[in-house]
C-alpha positions as CSV (number, residue, x, y, z in Angstrom):
1,M,50.3,39.6,127.1
2,D,49.7,43.5,126.4
3,F,46.2,44.3,126.5
4,V,43.3,46.2,127.7
5,A,40.0,44.9,129.0
6,L,37.1,46.7,129.1
7,D,33.7,47.1,130.1
8,F,30.7,49.4,129.9
9,E,27.4,49.8,131.8
10,T,24.3,51.5,130.5
11,A,22.0,53.8,132.0
12,N,19.1,52.8,129.5
13,S,18.2,50.7,126.9
14,S,20.2,53.7,124.3
15,R,23.9,51.5,123.6
16,G,25.3,55.6,124.3
17,S,23.8,56.0,127.6
18,V,27.1,55.1,129.2
19,C,26.7,55.5,133.2
20,S,30.0,53.7,134.0
21,I,33.4,52.4,132.5
22,G,35.9,50.0,133.8
23,L,39.2,49.5,132.6
24,V,42.5,47.3,133.1
25,E,45.8,47.5,131.6
26,Y,48.3,44.4,131.4
27,Q,51.8,44.4,129.8
28,N,53.7,41.6,129.6
29,G,50.9,39.9,131.5
30,K,51.3,42.0,134.8
31,L,48.8,44.4,135.8
32,K,49.7,48.0,134.9
33,N,46.7,50.3,135.3
34,E,43.2,50.6,136.6
35,Y,40.6,52.8,135.8
36,Y,36.7,53.4,137.2
37,R,34.6,56.4,136.4
38,L,31.0,57.0,136.9
39,V,29.4,58.9,133.7
40,K,26.8,61.8,133.4
41,P,24.6,60.2,130.2
42,K,24.2,62.9,127.7
43,R,20.5,62.2,128.4
44,N,20.3,61.7,131.9
45,Y,17.5,58.9,131.9
46,F,17.7,55.7,134.0
47,S,15.6,53.2,133.4
48,S,14.5,50.7,136.7
49,F,15.6,47.7,134.4
50,N,19.2,49.0,134.1
51,I,19.3,50.0,137.8
52,S,18.0,46.9,138.9
53,I,21.4,45.3,137.0
54,H,24.0,47.8,137.9
55,G,22.5,49.6,140.9
56,I,23.6,53.2,139.4
57,T,21.2,55.9,139.8
58,K,20.7,59.3,138.0
59,R,21.6,61.0,141.7
60,D,24.9,58.8,141.5
61,V,25.9,60.8,138.3
62,E,24.8,63.9,139.4
63,D,28.5,65.4,139.7
64,A,29.8,63.4,137.3
65,Y,31.8,64.4,133.6
66,E,30.2,63.4,130.4
67,F,31.6,60.8,128.3
68,D,33.5,63.4,125.5
69,E,35.4,65.2,128.4
70,L,36.6,62.0,130.2
71,W,37.4,60.4,126.3
72,E,39.7,63.5,125.8
73,K,41.5,63.8,128.9
74,E,41.5,60.2,130.2
75,I,39.9,57.1,128.0
76,H,41.5,57.6,124.3
77,G,45.3,57.3,125.4
78,L,44.2,54.3,127.3
79,L,42.4,52.6,124.2
80,E,44.5,54.1,121.3
81,G,46.8,51.4,119.6
82,K,45.7,48.6,121.8
83,L,44.4,45.1,121.7
84,V,41.2,45.4,123.6
85,V,39.3,42.6,125.2
86,A,35.6,42.4,126.4
87,H,33.1,39.7,127.6
88,N,30.8,40.1,124.8
89,A,32.7,42.6,123.0
90,Q,29.9,42.8,120.2
91,F,28.1,44.7,123.0
92,D,31.1,46.8,124.7
93,M,32.6,47.5,121.5
94,S,28.8,48.8,120.0
95,V,28.4,51.2,123.1
96,L,31.9,52.6,122.4
97,R,30.6,53.4,119.0
98,A,27.5,54.9,119.8
99,V,28.5,57.1,122.6
100,L,31.6,58.2,120.2
101,D,28.5,58.9,117.7
102,Q,26.6,60.7,119.9
103,Y,29.3,63.2,120.5
104,N,30.5,63.3,117.2
105,L,33.9,62.1,117.6
106,P,35.9,60.0,115.6
107,Y,37.0,56.1,116.7
108,P,40.3,54.9,118.0
109,M,42.3,52.8,115.9
110,L,42.7,49.6,118.0
111,A,42.1,46.0,117.8
112,Y,39.4,43.6,120.0
113,N,38.7,40.4,120.9
114,C,35.8,38.7,122.9
115,T,36.7,37.1,125.9
116,V,33.0,34.8,125.2
117,N,34.4,33.7,121.8
118,I,37.8,32.7,123.4
119,A,36.3,30.7,126.4
120,K,33.9,28.8,124.0
121,K,37.1,27.7,121.9
122,I,39.0,26.3,125.0
123,W,36.3,25.2,127.5
124,H,33.2,23.3,127.3
125,L,30.7,24.9,129.4
126,P,26.7,24.9,129.4
127,Q,26.7,28.9,129.7
128,Y,29.3,31.4,128.8
129,K,27.9,34.6,130.5
130,L,30.9,36.3,132.7
131,N,29.5,35.2,135.9
132,H,29.2,31.4,134.7
133,V,32.8,31.4,133.2
134,S,34.4,33.5,136.4
135,D,33.1,30.9,138.4
136,Y,34.1,27.8,136.8
137,L,37.8,29.3,136.6
138,G,37.4,30.8,140.3
139,I,37.5,34.2,139.5
140,P,36.1,36.5,142.1
141,L,33.6,38.8,140.6
142,N,31.1,41.5,141.8
143,H,29.0,41.2,138.3
144,H,28.0,44.4,136.6
145,Q,30.1,46.5,138.5
146,A,32.1,47.8,135.4
147,L,35.9,47.6,136.9
148,D,35.1,44.2,138.6
149,D,33.7,42.9,135.2
150,A,36.5,44.1,133.4
151,K,39.2,42.3,136.0
152,A,37.1,39.3,135.1
153,S,37.2,39.5,131.5
154,A,41.0,40.2,131.9
155,Q,41.5,37.2,133.9
156,I,39.8,35.1,131.2
157,L,42.4,35.8,128.5
158,L,45.2,35.0,131.0
159,K,44.1,32.0,131.9
160,A,43.1,31.4,128.3
161,G,46.8,32.0,127.7
162,E,48.4,29.5,130.2
163,H,46.2,27.0,129.1
164,L,47.0,26.9,125.7
165,E,50.7,28.1,126.8
166,A,50.7,31.1,124.5
167,K,53.6,33.2,124.4
168,D,51.9,36.1,123.7
169,E,48.4,37.8,122.9
170,K,48.7,37.3,119.1
171,D,50.0,33.5,120.0
172,L,46.7,33.3,121.8
173,I,44.8,34.5,119.0
174,N,46.1,32.5,116.6
175,K,46.1,29.2,118.9
176,T,41.8,29.6,119.3
177,G,41.3,30.4,115.7
178,T,39.5,33.6,116.5
179,T,39.8,36.8,114.1
180,N,40.3,40.4,115.7
181,G,38.0,43.3,115.4
182,M,39.0,46.5,114.4
183,M,38.0,49.8,115.2
184,F,39.4,52.9,113.4
185,G,38.5,56.6,112.2
186,T,36.1,55.9,109.5
187,G,34.6,52.8,110.4
188,Y,34.6,49.0,112.4
189,E,35.2,45.5,111.6
190,P,33.5,42.6,114.0
191,A,35.5,40.3,116.0
192,R,34.5,36.7,114.8
193,I,34.9,33.6,116.5
194,N,36.3,31.6,113.8
195,K,39.5,32.8,111.8
196,K,38.6,35.0,108.9
197,K,39.2,33.3,105.2
198,P,42.1,35.0,103.2
199,A,41.3,37.2,100.6
200,Q,41.7,35.9,97.0
201,K,44.1,38.7,96.3
202,P,46.6,39.1,99.3
203,E,47.8,42.3,97.4
204,A,44.8,44.3,97.5
205,K,44.0,43.7,101.0
206,S,42.7,46.5,102.9
207,F,44.1,47.9,106.2
208,I,41.2,46.0,108.0
209,S,42.1,42.5,106.5
210,A,45.7,43.2,106.9
211,T,45.5,43.8,110.4
212,S,43.2,41.4,111.5
213,E,46.0,39.2,113.0
214,F,46.2,42.1,115.4
215,D,49.8,44.0,114.1
216,I,48.1,47.2,115.4
217,S,52.0,48.7,114.9
218,Q,51.1,48.7,110.8
219,K,48.7,51.2,111.2
220,V,48.7,54.0,108.4
């Protein structure tokens, strides 16, 4: 399977206050790349609540780059044209949109899915938080450390693929009956836990609906 798993931590309640990012990239089911950076938020304020969750403080990011610098030099190329997964992707994708909006940067073109949704389609658990799913599947986790959370999300996807005997990421998404979200230069489409109903007029499909089954190679 080919995909990138992503996790953000934020400094305060603002979705754009990214203070760390973790990424792991898999190609043909094998780990290709790991990426972790501390990030200095544009408004460098850390709430005590967020610090209590991830342990990152204002002092920790004093010498870090802001997100826009990292985006242009490092992060954009890791995400553009990829299938991205995150545990509770609704949060992480909203963080990505918020921080890009903050710096007036265009969205990348990518498809994304949520390992919460995928886990719910396969395993019957009392809770689907990352630590609970990881415990159930025997995945080691240092929770709320961005790289570790990204690694755990990646392992959930891989174990889901093994469980369903999926031949690749597209086959896994088809077998779970979930629908990919999309991001592109001028907007986004949310990921869904159930397969999106086909449009009444297939010939009039937009870019979004046409690529909802993740064929990112057909980008315009």
